PDB file of N, H, CA, C and O in Angstrom:
ATOM      1  N   MET A   1       0.857  -1.176   0.000  1.00  0.00           N
ATOM      2  CA  MET A   1       0.000   0.000   0.000  1.00  0.00           C
ATOM      3  C   MET A   1       0.895   1.228   0.000  1.00  0.00           C
ATOM      4  O   MET A   1       1.947   1.240   0.640  1.00  0.00           O
ATOM      5  N   ALA A   2       0.475   2.259  -0.718  1.00  0.00           N
ATOM      6  H   ALA A   2      -0.379   2.250  -1.238  1.00  0.00           H
ATOM      7  CA  ALA A   2       1.237   3.499  -0.812  1.00  0.00           C
ATOM      8  C   ALA A   2       0.286   4.677  -0.676  1.00  0.00           C
ATOM      9  O   ALA A   2      -0.918   4.553  -0.899  1.00  0.00           O
ATOM     10  N   THR A   3       0.847   5.819  -0.307  1.00  0.00           N
ATOM     11  H   THR A   3       1.825   5.919  -0.126  1.00  0.00           H
ATOM     12  CA  THR A   3       0.047   7.034  -0.162  1.00  0.00           C
ATOM     13  C   THR A   3       0.445   8.022  -1.243  1.00  0.00           C
ATOM     14  O   THR A   3       1.623   8.339  -1.411  1.00  0.00           O
ATOM     15  N   LEU A   4      -0.541   8.500  -1.967  1.00  0.00           N
ATOM     16  H   LEU A   4      -1.497   8.243  -1.831  1.00  0.00           H
ATOM     17  CA  LEU A   4      -0.348   9.483  -3.024  1.00  0.00           C
ATOM     18  C   LEU A   4      -0.886  10.813  -2.531  1.00  0.00           C
ATOM     19  O   LEU A   4      -2.021  10.893  -2.061  1.00  0.00           O
ATOM     20  N   GLU A   5      -0.076  11.856  -2.637  1.00  0.00           N
ATOM     21  H   GLU A   5       0.846  11.790  -3.019  1.00  0.00           H
ATOM     22  CA  GLU A   5      -0.485  13.188  -2.192  1.00  0.00           C
ATOM     23  C   GLU A   5      -0.672  14.082  -3.413  1.00  0.00           C
ATOM     24  O   GLU A   5       0.194  14.154  -4.285  1.00  0.00           O
ATOM     25  N   VAL A   6      -1.808  14.758  -3.462  1.00  0.00           N
ATOM     26  H   VAL A   6      -2.512  14.700  -2.753  1.00  0.00           H
ATOM     27  CA  VAL A   6      -2.151  15.659  -4.559  1.00  0.00           C
ATOM     28  C   VAL A   6      -2.344  17.050  -3.970  1.00  0.00           C
ATOM     29  O   VAL A   6      -3.124  17.227  -3.034  1.00  0.00           O
ATOM     30  N   LEU A   7      -1.637  18.040  -4.514  1.00  0.00           N
ATOM     31  H   LEU A   7      -1.003  17.897  -5.275  1.00  0.00           H
ATOM     32  CA  LEU A   7      -1.819  19.435  -4.124  1.00  0.00           C
ATOM     33  C   LEU A   7      -2.421  20.172  -5.308  1.00  0.00           C
ATOM     34  O   LEU A   7      -1.931  20.063  -6.432  1.00  0.00           O
ATOM     35  N   ALA A   8      -3.487  20.923  -5.051  1.00  0.00           N
ATOM     36  H   ALA A   8      -3.885  21.011  -4.138  1.00  0.00           H
ATOM     37  CA  ALA A   8      -4.186  21.599  -6.138  1.00  0.00           C
ATOM     38  C   ALA A   8      -4.894  22.837  -5.608  1.00  0.00           C
ATOM     39  O   ALA A   8      -5.133  22.967  -4.408  1.00  0.00           O
ATOM     40  N   GLN A   9      -5.227  23.744  -6.521  1.00  0.00           N
ATOM     41  H   GLN A   9      -5.034  23.639  -7.497  1.00  0.00           H
ATOM     42  CA  GLN A   9      -6.073  24.873  -6.157  1.00  0.00           C
ATOM     43  C   GLN A   9      -7.424  24.301  -5.748  1.00  0.00           C
ATOM     44  O   GLN A   9      -8.009  23.492  -6.469  1.00  0.00           O
ATOM     45  N   ASP A  10      -7.913  24.723  -4.590  1.00  0.00           N
ATOM     46  H   ASP A  10      -7.438  25.380  -4.004  1.00  0.00           H
ATOM     47  CA  ASP A  10      -9.191  24.219  -4.096  1.00  0.00           C
ATOM     48  C   ASP A  10     -10.314  24.661  -5.028  1.00  0.00           C
ATOM     49  O   ASP A  10     -10.388  25.828  -5.412  1.00  0.00           O
ATOM     50  N   ARG A  11     -11.178  23.734  -5.386  1.00  0.00           N
ATOM     51  H   ARG A  11     -11.118  22.786  -5.075  1.00  0.00           H
ATOM     52  CA  ARG A  11     -12.343  24.042  -6.219  1.00  0.00           C
ATOM     53  C   ARG A  11     -13.376  22.945  -6.030  1.00  0.00           C
ATOM     54  O   ARG A  11     -13.061  21.832  -5.610  1.00  0.00           O
ATOM     55  N   ALA A  12     -14.604  23.281  -6.347  1.00  0.00           N
ATOM     56  H   ALA A  12     -14.860  24.186  -6.688  1.00  0.00           H
ATOM     57  CA  ALA A  12     -15.683  22.296  -6.266  1.00  0.00           C
ATOM     58  C   ALA A  12     -15.412  21.179  -7.267  1.00  0.00           C
ATOM     59  O   ALA A  12     -15.041  21.445  -8.410  1.00  0.00           O
ATOM     60  N   GLY A  13     -15.591  19.951  -6.851  1.00  0.00           N
ATOM     61  H   GLY A  13     -15.892  19.735  -5.922  1.00  0.00           H
ATOM     62  CA  GLY A  13     -15.438  18.814  -7.747  1.00  0.00           C
ATOM     63  C   GLY A  13     -14.024  18.273  -7.865  1.00  0.00           C
ATOM     64  O   GLY A  13     -13.794  17.320  -8.610  1.00  0.00           O
ATOM     65  N   LEU A  14     -13.071  18.857  -7.149  1.00  0.00           N
ATOM     66  H   LEU A  14     -13.257  19.631  -6.544  1.00  0.00           H
ATOM     67  CA  LEU A  14     -11.680  18.418  -7.264  1.00  0.00           C
ATOM     68  C   LEU A  14     -11.514  16.953  -6.850  1.00  0.00           C
ATOM     69  O   LEU A  14     -10.943  16.161  -7.599  1.00  0.00           O
ATOM     70  N   LEU A  15     -12.005  16.592  -5.674  1.00  0.00           N
ATOM     71  H   LEU A  15     -12.469  17.235  -5.065  1.00  0.00           H
ATOM     72  CA  LEU A  15     -11.864  15.213  -5.205  1.00  0.00           C
ATOM     73  C   LEU A  15     -12.553  14.245  -6.157  1.00  0.00           C
ATOM     74  O   LEU A  15     -12.009  13.184  -6.463  1.00  0.00           O
ATOM     75  N   ARG A  16     -13.726  14.596  -6.622  1.00  0.00           N
ATOM     76  H   ARG A  16     -14.168  15.459  -6.374  1.00  0.00           H
ATOM     77  CA  ARG A  16     -14.460  13.741  -7.570  1.00  0.00           C
ATOM     78  C   ARG A  16     -13.628  13.511  -8.832  1.00  0.00           C
ATOM     79  O   ARG A  16     -13.535  12.383  -9.317  1.00  0.00           O
ATOM     80  N   ASP A  17     -13.023  14.579  -9.365  1.00  0.00           N
ATOM     81  H   ASP A  17     -13.099  15.495  -8.970  1.00  0.00           H
ATOM     82  CA  ASP A  17     -12.237  14.461 -10.587  1.00  0.00           C
ATOM     83  C   ASP A  17     -10.997  13.593 -10.381  1.00  0.00           C
ATOM     84  O   ASP A  17     -10.649  12.785 -11.243  1.00  0.00           O
ATOM     85  N   VAL A  18     -10.336  13.761  -9.245  1.00  0.00           N
ATOM     86  H   VAL A  18     -10.618  14.417  -8.545  1.00  0.00           H
ATOM     87  CA  VAL A  18      -9.158  12.939  -8.945  1.00  0.00           C
ATOM     88  C   VAL A  18      -9.563  11.474  -8.799  1.00  0.00           C
ATOM     89  O   VAL A  18      -8.895  10.589  -9.334  1.00  0.00           O
ATOM     90  N   MET A  19     -10.641  11.219  -8.086  1.00  0.00           N
ATOM     91  H   MET A  19     -11.183  11.938  -7.651  1.00  0.00           H
ATOM     92  CA  MET A  19     -11.099   9.842  -7.885  1.00  0.00           C
ATOM     93  C   MET A  19     -11.534   9.194  -9.199  1.00  0.00           C
ATOM     94  O   MET A  19     -11.372   7.986  -9.375  1.00  0.00           O
ATOM     95  N   GLN A  20     -12.079   9.978 -10.114  1.00  0.00           N
ATOM     96  H   GLN A  20     -12.211  10.959  -9.971  1.00  0.00           H
ATOM     97  CA  GLN A  20     -12.475   9.443 -11.415  1.00  0.00           C
ATOM     98  C   GLN A  20     -11.246   8.977 -12.192  1.00  0.00           C
ATOM     99  O   GLN A  20     -11.273   7.916 -12.815  1.00  0.00           O
ATOM    100  N   VAL A  21     -10.167   9.764 -12.159  1.00  0.00           N
ATOM    101  H   VAL A  21     -10.145  10.626 -11.653  1.00  0.00           H
ATOM    102  CA  VAL A  21      -8.933   9.382 -12.845  1.00  0.00           C
ATOM    103  C   VAL A  21      -8.363   8.104 -12.231  1.00  0.00           C
ATOM    104  O   VAL A  21      -7.901   7.218 -12.950  1.00  0.00           O
ATOM    105  N   VAL A  22      -8.396   8.011 -10.914  1.00  0.00           N
ATOM    106  H   VAL A  22      -8.772   8.731 -10.329  1.00  0.00           H
ATOM    107  CA  VAL A  22      -7.919   6.807 -10.219  1.00  0.00           C
ATOM    108  C   VAL A  22      -8.747   5.596 -10.662  1.00  0.00           C
ATOM    109  O   VAL A  22      -8.191   4.535 -10.944  1.00  0.00           O
ATOM    110  N   ALA A  23     -10.058   5.749 -10.724  1.00  0.00           N
ATOM    111  H   ALA A  23     -10.511   6.611 -10.495  1.00  0.00           H
ATOM    112  CA  ALA A  23     -10.936   4.654 -11.144  1.00  0.00           C
ATOM    113  C   ALA A  23     -10.674   4.258 -12.597  1.00  0.00           C
ATOM    114  O   ALA A  23     -10.680   3.072 -12.927  1.00  0.00           O
ATOM    115  N   GLU A  24     -10.444   5.244 -13.462  1.00  0.00           N
ATOM    116  H   GLU A  24     -10.439   6.207 -13.194  1.00  0.00           H
ATOM    117  CA  GLU A  24     -10.159   4.955 -14.869  1.00  0.00           C
ATOM    118  C   GLU A  24      -8.848   4.191 -15.026  1.00  0.00           C
ATOM    119  O   GLU A  24      -8.659   3.465 -16.002  1.00  0.00           O
ATOM    120  N   ALA A  25      -7.945   4.359 -14.063  1.00  0.00           N
ATOM    121  H   ALA A  25      -8.099   4.949 -13.271  1.00  0.00           H
ATOM    122  CA  ALA A  25      -6.679   3.617 -14.075  1.00  0.00           C
ATOM    123  C   ALA A  25      -6.857   2.214 -13.497  1.00  0.00           C
ATOM    124  O   ALA A  25      -5.892   1.457 -13.387  1.00  0.00           O
ATOM    125  N   GLY A  26      -8.088   1.872 -13.130  1.00  0.00           N
ATOM    126  H   GLY A  26      -8.871   2.487 -13.220  1.00  0.00           H
ATOM    127  CA  GLY A  26      -8.373   0.542 -12.606  1.00  0.00           C
ATOM    128  C   GLY A  26      -8.039   0.371 -11.140  1.00  0.00           C
ATOM    129  O   GLY A  26      -7.875  -0.750 -10.660  1.00  0.00           O
ATOM    130  N   LYS A  27      -7.938   1.478 -10.430  1.00  0.00           N
ATOM    131  H   LYS A  27      -8.071   2.389 -10.820  1.00  0.00           H
ATOM    132  CA  LYS A  27      -7.593   1.443  -9.007  1.00  0.00           C
ATOM    133  C   LYS A  27      -8.755   1.972  -8.184  1.00  0.00           C
ATOM    134  O   LYS A  27      -9.632   2.667  -8.697  1.00  0.00           O
ATOM    135  N   SER A  28      -8.748   1.637  -6.909  1.00  0.00           N
ATOM    136  H   SER A  28      -8.035   1.072  -6.493  1.00  0.00           H
ATOM    137  CA  SER A  28      -9.712   2.229  -5.990  1.00  0.00           C
ATOM    138  C   SER A  28      -8.960   2.591  -4.717  1.00  0.00           C
ATOM    139  O   SER A  28      -8.079   1.857  -4.269  1.00  0.00           O
ATOM    140  N   ALA A  29      -9.317   3.718  -4.153  1.00  0.00           N
ATOM    141  H   ALA A  29     -10.032   4.314  -4.517  1.00  0.00           H
ATOM    142  CA  ALA A  29      -8.651   4.187  -2.938  1.00  0.00           C
ATOM    143  C   ALA A  29      -9.119   3.359  -1.750  1.00  0.00           C
ATOM    144  O   ALA A  29     -10.312   3.107  -1.584  1.00  0.00           O
ATOM    145  N   LEU A  30      -8.175   2.946  -0.937  1.00  0.00           N
ATOM    146  H   LEU A  30      -7.206   3.151  -1.072  1.00  0.00           H
ATOM    147  CA  LEU A  30      -8.500   2.221   0.291  1.00  0.00           C
ATOM    148  C   LEU A  30      -8.874   3.200   1.391  1.00  0.00           C
ATOM    149  O   LEU A  30      -9.455   2.817   2.407  1.00  0.00           O
ATOM    150  N   GLY A  31      -8.537   4.460   1.181  1.00  0.00           N
ATOM    151  H   GLY A  31      -8.065   4.771   0.355  1.00  0.00           H
ATOM    152  CA  GLY A  31      -8.862   5.516   2.126  1.00  0.00           C
ATOM    153  C   GLY A  31      -8.436   6.846   1.542  1.00  0.00           C
ATOM    154  O   GLY A  31      -7.585   6.894   0.654  1.00  0.00           O
ATOM    155  N   SER A  32      -9.019   7.923   2.033  1.00  0.00           N
ATOM    156  H   SER A  32      -9.710   7.885   2.754  1.00  0.00           H
ATOM    157  CA  SER A  32      -8.632   9.246   1.552  1.00  0.00           C
ATOM    158  C   SER A  32      -8.759  10.255   2.680  1.00  0.00           C
ATOM    159  O   SER A  32      -9.508  10.067   3.639  1.00  0.00           O
ATOM    160  N   GLU A  33      -8.007  11.321   2.533  1.00  0.00           N
ATOM    161  H   GLU A  33      -7.398  11.474   1.754  1.00  0.00           H
ATOM    162  CA  GLU A  33      -8.033  12.425   3.496  1.00  0.00           C
ATOM    163  C   GLU A  33      -7.881  13.705   2.688  1.00  0.00           C
ATOM    164  O   GLU A  33      -6.998  13.805   1.837  1.00  0.00           O
ATOM    165  N   THR A  34      -8.729  14.672   2.950  1.00  0.00           N
ATOM    166  H   THR A  34      -9.447  14.591   3.642  1.00  0.00           H
ATOM    167  CA  THR A  34      -8.652  15.958   2.263  1.00  0.00           C
ATOM    168  C   THR A  34      -8.504  17.057   3.296  1.00  0.00           C
ATOM    169  O   THR A  34      -9.228  17.093   4.291  1.00  0.00           O
ATOM    170  N   ARG A  35      -7.570  17.945   3.054  1.00  0.00           N
ATOM    171  H   ARG A  35      -6.982  17.916   2.246  1.00  0.00           H
ATOM    172  CA  ARG A  35      -7.388  19.108   3.927  1.00  0.00           C
ATOM    173  C   ARG A  35      -7.300  20.343   3.058  1.00  0.00           C
ATOM    174  O   ARG A  35      -6.684  20.332   1.993  1.00  0.00           O
ATOM    175  N   ILE A  36      -7.922  21.403   3.527  1.00  0.00           N
ATOM    176  H   ILE A  36      -8.422  21.412   4.392  1.00  0.00           H
ATOM    177  CA  ILE A  36      -7.867  22.682   2.832  1.00  0.00           C
ATOM    178  C   ILE A  36      -6.832  23.538   3.552  1.00  0.00           C
ATOM    179  O   ILE A  36      -6.952  23.800   4.749  1.00  0.00           O
ATOM    180  N   LEU A  37      -5.826  23.966   2.819  1.00  0.00           N
ATOM    181  H   LEU A  37      -5.728  23.753   1.847  1.00  0.00           H
ATOM    182  CA  LEU A  37      -4.737  24.771   3.368  1.00  0.00           C
ATOM    183  C   LEU A  37      -4.779  26.134   2.680  1.00  0.00           C
ATOM    184  O   LEU A  37      -3.970  26.411   1.795  1.00  0.00           O
ATOM    185  N   GLY A  38      -5.721  26.984   3.088  1.00  0.00           N
ATOM    186  H   GLY A  38      -6.378  26.760   3.807  1.00  0.00           H
ATOM    187  CA  GLY A  38      -5.912  28.269   2.401  1.00  0.00           C
ATOM    188  C   GLY A  38      -6.488  28.001   1.025  1.00  0.00           C
ATOM    189  O   GLY A  38      -7.508  27.323   0.898  1.00  0.00           O
ATOM    190  N   PRO A  39      -5.835  28.535  -0.023  1.00  0.00           N
ATOM    191  CA  PRO A  39      -6.358  28.314  -1.378  1.00  0.00           C
ATOM    192  C   PRO A  39      -5.969  26.953  -1.956  1.00  0.00           C
ATOM    193  O   PRO A  39      -6.399  26.596  -3.053  1.00  0.00           O
ATOM    194  N   ILE A  40      -5.160  26.200  -1.221  1.00  0.00           N
ATOM    195  H   ILE A  40      -4.810  26.490  -0.331  1.00  0.00           H
ATOM    196  CA  ILE A  40      -4.661  24.919  -1.707  1.00  0.00           C
ATOM    197  C   ILE A  40      -5.365  23.772  -0.980  1.00  0.00           C
ATOM    198  O   ILE A  40      -5.563  23.810   0.235  1.00  0.00           O
ATOM    199  N   ALA A  41      -5.732  22.762  -1.749  1.00  0.00           N
ATOM    200  H   ALA A  41      -5.571  22.731  -2.735  1.00  0.00           H
ATOM    201  CA  ALA A  41      -6.301  21.540  -1.177  1.00  0.00           C
ATOM    202  C   ALA A  41      -5.235  20.451  -1.234  1.00  0.00           C
ATOM    203  O   ALA A  41      -4.514  20.324  -2.223  1.00  0.00           O
ATOM    204  N   ARG A  42      -5.146  19.672  -0.164  1.00  0.00           N
ATOM    205  H   ARG A  42      -5.732  19.776   0.640  1.00  0.00           H
ATOM    206  CA  ARG A  42      -4.242  18.520  -0.146  1.00  0.00           C
ATOM    207  C   ARG A  42      -5.094  17.271  -0.003  1.00  0.00           C
ATOM    208  O   ARG A  42      -5.849  17.120   0.957  1.00  0.00           O
ATOM    209  N   ILE A  43      -4.961  16.390  -0.967  1.00  0.00           N
ATOM    210  H   ILE A  43      -4.348  16.514  -1.747  1.00  0.00           H
ATOM    211  CA  ILE A  43      -5.684  15.122  -0.958  1.00  0.00           C
ATOM    212  C   ILE A  43      -4.653  14.013  -0.812  1.00  0.00           C
ATOM    213  O   ILE A  43      -3.684  13.950  -1.569  1.00  0.00           O
ATOM    214  N   ARG A  44      -4.867  13.148   0.158  1.00  0.00           N
ATOM    215  H   ARG A  44      -5.654  13.200   0.773  1.00  0.00           H
ATOM    216  CA  ARG A  44      -4.004  11.975   0.317  1.00  0.00           C
ATOM    217  C   ARG A  44      -4.854  10.735   0.089  1.00  0.00           C
ATOM    218  O   ARG A  44      -5.897  10.553   0.718  1.00  0.00           O
ATOM    219  N   LEU A  45      -4.390   9.887  -0.823  1.00  0.00           N
ATOM    220  H   LEU A  45      -3.543  10.035  -1.334  1.00  0.00           H
ATOM    221  CA  LEU A  45      -5.095   8.657  -1.163  1.00  0.00           C
ATOM    222  C   LEU A  45      -4.224   7.462  -0.821  1.00  0.00           C
ATOM    223  O   LEU A  45      -3.040   7.440  -1.157  1.00  0.00           O
ATOM    224  N   ARG A  46      -4.795   6.476  -0.161  1.00  0.00           N
ATOM    225  H   ARG A  46      -5.757   6.494   0.112  1.00  0.00           H
ATOM    226  CA  ARG A  46      -4.092   5.227   0.105  1.00  0.00           C
ATOM    227  C   ARG A  46      -4.522   4.224  -0.966  1.00  0.00           C
ATOM    228  O   ARG A  46      -5.701   3.898  -1.110  1.00  0.00           O
ATOM    229  N   LEU A  47      -3.526   3.748  -1.707  1.00  0.00           N
ATOM    230  H   LEU A  47      -2.569   4.012  -1.590  1.00  0.00           H
ATOM    231  CA  LEU A  47      -3.784   2.886  -2.851  1.00  0.00           C
ATOM    232  C   LEU A  47      -2.880   1.666  -2.816  1.00  0.00           C
ATOM    233  O   LEU A  47      -1.789   1.708  -2.246  1.00  0.00           O
ATOM    234  N   THR A  48      -3.330   0.590  -3.419  1.00  0.00           N
ATOM    235  H   THR A  48      -4.216   0.556  -3.882  1.00  0.00           H
ATOM    236  CA  THR A  48      -2.474  -0.562  -3.664  1.00  0.00           C
ATOM    237  C   THR A  48      -2.060  -0.490  -5.126  1.00  0.00           C
ATOM    238  O   THR A  48      -2.894  -0.616  -6.023  1.00  0.00           O
ATOM    239  N   VAL A  49      -0.763  -0.286  -5.362  1.00  0.00           N
ATOM    240  H   VAL A  49      -0.086  -0.184  -4.633  1.00  0.00           H
ATOM    241  CA  VAL A  49      -0.253  -0.160  -6.732  1.00  0.00           C
ATOM    242  C   VAL A  49       1.060  -0.920  -6.857  1.00  0.00           C
ATOM    243  O   VAL A  49       1.785  -1.106  -5.880  1.00  0.00           O
ATOM    244  N   GLN A  50       1.344  -1.347  -8.060  1.00  0.00           N
ATOM    245  H   GLN A  50       0.755  -1.195  -8.854  1.00  0.00           H
ATOM    246  CA  GLN A  50       2.637  -1.957  -8.378  1.00  0.00           C
ATOM    247  C   GLN A  50       3.608  -0.829  -8.728  1.00  0.00           C
ATOM    248  O   GLN A  50       3.187   0.255  -9.132  1.00  0.00           O
ATOM    249  N   ASP A  51       4.899  -1.086  -8.574  1.00  0.00           N
ATOM    250  H   ASP A  51       5.241  -1.966  -8.246  1.00  0.00           H
ATOM    251  CA  ASP A  51       5.897  -0.055  -8.872  1.00  0.00           C
ATOM    252  C   ASP A  51       5.753   0.488 -10.289  1.00  0.00           C
ATOM    253  O   ASP A  51       5.891   1.692 -10.505  1.00  0.00           O
ATOM    254  N   GLY A  52       5.481  -0.376 -11.248  1.00  0.00           N
ATOM    255  H   GLY A  52       5.370  -1.354 -11.073  1.00  0.00           H
ATOM    256  CA  GLY A  52       5.364   0.045 -12.636  1.00  0.00           C
ATOM    257  C   GLY A  52       4.142   0.908 -12.926  1.00  0.00           C
ATOM    258  O   GLY A  52       4.076   1.552 -13.974  1.00  0.00           O
ATOM    259  N   GLU A  53       3.181   0.930 -12.020  1.00  0.00           N
ATOM    260  H   GLU A  53       3.234   0.408 -11.170  1.00  0.00           H
ATOM    261  CA  GLU A  53       1.951   1.702 -12.231  1.00  0.00           C
ATOM    262  C   GLU A  53       2.036   3.111 -11.655  1.00  0.00           C
ATOM    263  O   GLU A  53       1.214   3.967 -11.985  1.00  0.00           O
ATOM    264  N   ARG A  54       3.000   3.352 -10.819  1.00  0.00           N
ATOM    265  H   ARG A  54       3.668   2.657 -10.552  1.00  0.00           H
ATOM    266  CA  ARG A  54       3.050   4.621 -10.086  1.00  0.00           C
ATOM    267  C   ARG A  54       3.173   5.835 -10.999  1.00  0.00           C
ATOM    268  O   ARG A  54       2.405   6.789 -10.873  1.00  0.00           O
ATOM    269  N   GLU A  55       4.135   5.802 -11.917  1.00  0.00           N
ATOM    270  H   GLU A  55       4.758   5.027 -12.019  1.00  0.00           H
ATOM    271  CA  GLU A  55       4.376   6.984 -12.747  1.00  0.00           C
ATOM    272  C   GLU A  55       3.193   7.282 -13.661  1.00  0.00           C
ATOM    273  O   GLU A  55       2.842   8.447 -13.846  1.00  0.00           O
ATOM    274  N   SER A  56       2.571   6.256 -14.235  1.00  0.00           N
ATOM    275  H   SER A  56       2.856   5.309 -14.085  1.00  0.00           H
ATOM    276  CA  SER A  56       1.431   6.504 -15.121  1.00  0.00           C
ATOM    277  C   SER A  56       0.258   7.097 -14.343  1.00  0.00           C
ATOM    278  O   SER A  56      -0.472   7.935 -14.872  1.00  0.00           O
ATOM    279  N   LEU A  57       0.071   6.675 -13.106  1.00  0.00           N
ATOM    280  H   LEU A  57       0.664   5.994 -12.676  1.00  0.00           H
ATOM    281  CA  LEU A  57      -1.003   7.234 -12.282  1.00  0.00           C
ATOM    282  C   LEU A  57      -0.715   8.694 -11.941  1.00  0.00           C
ATOM    283  O   LEU A  57      -1.618   9.530 -11.972  1.00  0.00           O
ATOM    284  N   VAL A  58       0.540   9.002 -11.617  1.00  0.00           N
ATOM    285  H   VAL A  58       1.273   8.323 -11.592  1.00  0.00           H
ATOM    286  CA  VAL A  58       0.929  10.393 -11.338  1.00  0.00           C
ATOM    287  C   VAL A  58       0.647  11.265 -12.554  1.00  0.00           C
ATOM    288  O   VAL A  58       0.065  12.342 -12.419  1.00  0.00           O
ATOM    289  N   GLN A  59       1.049  10.816 -13.734  1.00  0.00           N
ATOM    290  H   GLN A  59       1.521   9.941 -13.843  1.00  0.00           H
ATOM    291  CA  GLN A  59       0.844  11.606 -14.946  1.00  0.00           C
ATOM    292  C   GLN A  59      -0.644  11.802 -15.233  1.00  0.00           C
ATOM    293  O   GLN A  59      -1.049  12.885 -15.654  1.00  0.00           O
ATOM    294  N   ALA A  60      -1.450  10.788 -15.016  1.00  0.00           N
ATOM    295  H   ALA A  60      -1.121   9.908 -14.674  1.00  0.00           H
ATOM    296  CA  ALA A  60      -2.891  10.908 -15.250  1.00  0.00           C
ATOM    297  C   ALA A  60      -3.513  11.927 -14.299  1.00  0.00           C
ATOM    298  O   ALA A  60      -4.350  12.726 -14.717  1.00  0.00           O
ATOM    299  N   ILE A  61      -3.118  11.909 -13.032  1.00  0.00           N
ATOM    300  H   ILE A  61      -2.438  11.260 -12.693  1.00  0.00           H
ATOM    301  CA  ILE A  61      -3.692  12.849 -12.060  1.00  0.00           C
ATOM    302  C   ILE A  61      -3.222  14.267 -12.333  1.00  0.00           C
ATOM    303  O   ILE A  61      -3.962  15.219 -12.086  1.00  0.00           O
ATOM    304  N   LYS A  62      -2.001  14.426 -12.841  1.00  0.00           N
ATOM    305  H   LYS A  62      -1.400  13.653 -13.042  1.00  0.00           H
ATOM    306  CA  LYS A  62      -1.509  15.769 -13.181  1.00  0.00           C
ATOM    307  C   LYS A  62      -2.355  16.422 -14.273  1.00  0.00           C
ATOM    308  O   LYS A  62      -2.346  17.644 -14.417  1.00  0.00           O
ATOM    309  N   SER A  63      -3.085  15.615 -15.040  1.00  0.00           N
ATOM    310  H   SER A  63      -3.093  14.622 -14.923  1.00  0.00           H
ATOM    311  CA  SER A  63      -3.921  16.171 -16.110  1.00  0.00           C
ATOM    312  C   SER A  63      -5.238  16.744 -15.584  1.00  0.00           C
ATOM    313  O   SER A  63      -5.958  17.407 -16.331  1.00  0.00           O
ATOM    314  N   VAL A  64      -5.566  16.501 -14.310  1.00  0.00           N
ATOM    315  H   VAL A  64      -4.981  15.963 -13.703  1.00  0.00           H
ATOM    316  CA  VAL A  64      -6.800  17.030 -13.720  1.00  0.00           C
ATOM    317  C   VAL A  64      -6.661  18.541 -13.543  1.00  0.00           C
ATOM    318  O   VAL A  64      -5.628  19.034 -13.091  1.00  0.00           O
ATOM    319  N   LYS A  65      -7.706  19.255 -13.904  1.00  0.00           N
ATOM    320  H   LYS A  65      -8.545  18.855 -14.271  1.00  0.00           H
ATOM    321  CA  LYS A  65      -7.713  20.717 -13.804  1.00  0.00           C
ATOM    322  C   LYS A  65      -7.343  21.179 -12.392  1.00  0.00           C
ATOM    323  O   LYS A  65      -7.874  20.663 -11.409  1.00  0.00           O
ATOM    324  N   SER A  66      -6.443  22.139 -12.296  1.00  0.00           N
ATOM    325  H   SER A  66      -6.011  22.558 -13.095  1.00  0.00           H
ATOM    326  CA  SER A  66      -5.977  22.828 -11.089  1.00  0.00           C
ATOM    327  C   SER A  66      -4.968  22.039 -10.253  1.00  0.00           C
ATOM    328  O   SER A  66      -4.494  22.548  -9.237  1.00  0.00           O
ATOM    329  N   VAL A  67      -4.627  20.808 -10.652  1.00  0.00           N
ATOM    330  H   VAL A  67      -5.012  20.395 -11.477  1.00  0.00           H
ATOM    331  CA  VAL A  67      -3.614  20.045  -9.911  1.00  0.00           C
ATOM    332  C   VAL A  67      -2.251  20.670 -10.156  1.00  0.00           C
ATOM    333  O   VAL A  67      -1.862  20.919 -11.297  1.00  0.00           O
ATOM    334  N   GLN A  68      -1.531  20.918  -9.066  1.00  0.00           N
ATOM    335  H   GLN A  68      -1.847  20.716  -8.140  1.00  0.00           H
ATOM    336  CA  GLN A  68      -0.218  21.544  -9.153  1.00  0.00           C
ATOM    337  C   GLN A  68       0.916  20.556  -8.922  1.00  0.00           C
ATOM    338  O   GLN A  68       1.966  20.657  -9.556  1.00  0.00           O
ATOM    339  N   GLU A  69       0.713  19.607  -8.026  1.00  0.00           N
ATOM    340  H   GLU A  69      -0.140  19.524  -7.511  1.00  0.00           H
ATOM    341  CA  GLU A  69       1.783  18.672  -7.681  1.00  0.00           C
ATOM    342  C   GLU A  69       1.184  17.338  -7.267  1.00  0.00           C
ATOM    343  O   GLU A  69       0.150  17.281  -6.601  1.00  0.00           O
ATOM    344  N   VAL A  70       1.855  16.266  -7.674  1.00  0.00           N
ATOM    345  H   VAL A  70       2.695  16.312  -8.214  1.00  0.00           H
ATOM    346  CA  VAL A  70       1.452  14.909  -7.298  1.00  0.00           C
ATOM    347  C   VAL A  70       2.720  14.176  -6.887  1.00  0.00           C
ATOM    348  O   VAL A  70       3.712  14.188  -7.615  1.00  0.00           O
ATOM    349  N   ARG A  71       2.689  13.537  -5.720  1.00  0.00           N
ATOM    350  H   ARG A  71       1.883  13.527  -5.128  1.00  0.00           H
ATOM    351  CA  ARG A  71       3.885  12.810  -5.268  1.00  0.00           C
ATOM    352  C   ARG A  71       3.480  11.658  -4.355  1.00  0.00           C
ATOM    353  O   ARG A  71       2.422  11.673  -3.725  1.00  0.00           O
ATOM    354  N   TRP A  72       4.355  10.664  -4.308  1.00  0.00           N
ATOM    355  H   TRP A  72       5.213  10.651  -4.819  1.00  0.00           H
ATOM    356  CA  TRP A  72       4.186   9.533  -3.397  1.00  0.00           C
ATOM    357  C   TRP A  72       4.861   9.893  -2.086  1.00  0.00           C
ATOM    358  O   TRP A  72       6.002  10.355  -2.082  1.00  0.00           O
ATOM    359  N   VAL A  73       4.169   9.687  -0.975  1.00  0.00           N
ATOM    360  H   VAL A  73       3.242   9.312  -0.978  1.00  0.00           H
ATOM    361  CA  VAL A  73       4.732  10.021   0.343  1.00  0.00           C
ATOM    362  C   VAL A  73       4.734   8.799   1.241  1.00  0.00           C
ATOM    363  O   VAL A  73       5.169   8.879   2.390  1.00  0.00           O
TER     364      VAL A  73
END
């Protein structure tokens, strides 16, 4: 299990859009946490992924509107 952290400009529908990309990649979050840090939202997703899947998932989430940074923590 790994934790993926997404930092983005806070907006309505952000979590839904991120979760849709995760689902399209054939994954489902085992848990999530969202925190609003001023104008920035931080979403942490706990996922089960193989090493080879990590980079493609990061690139897919970076395509979501207003996402600024995606990293594994």
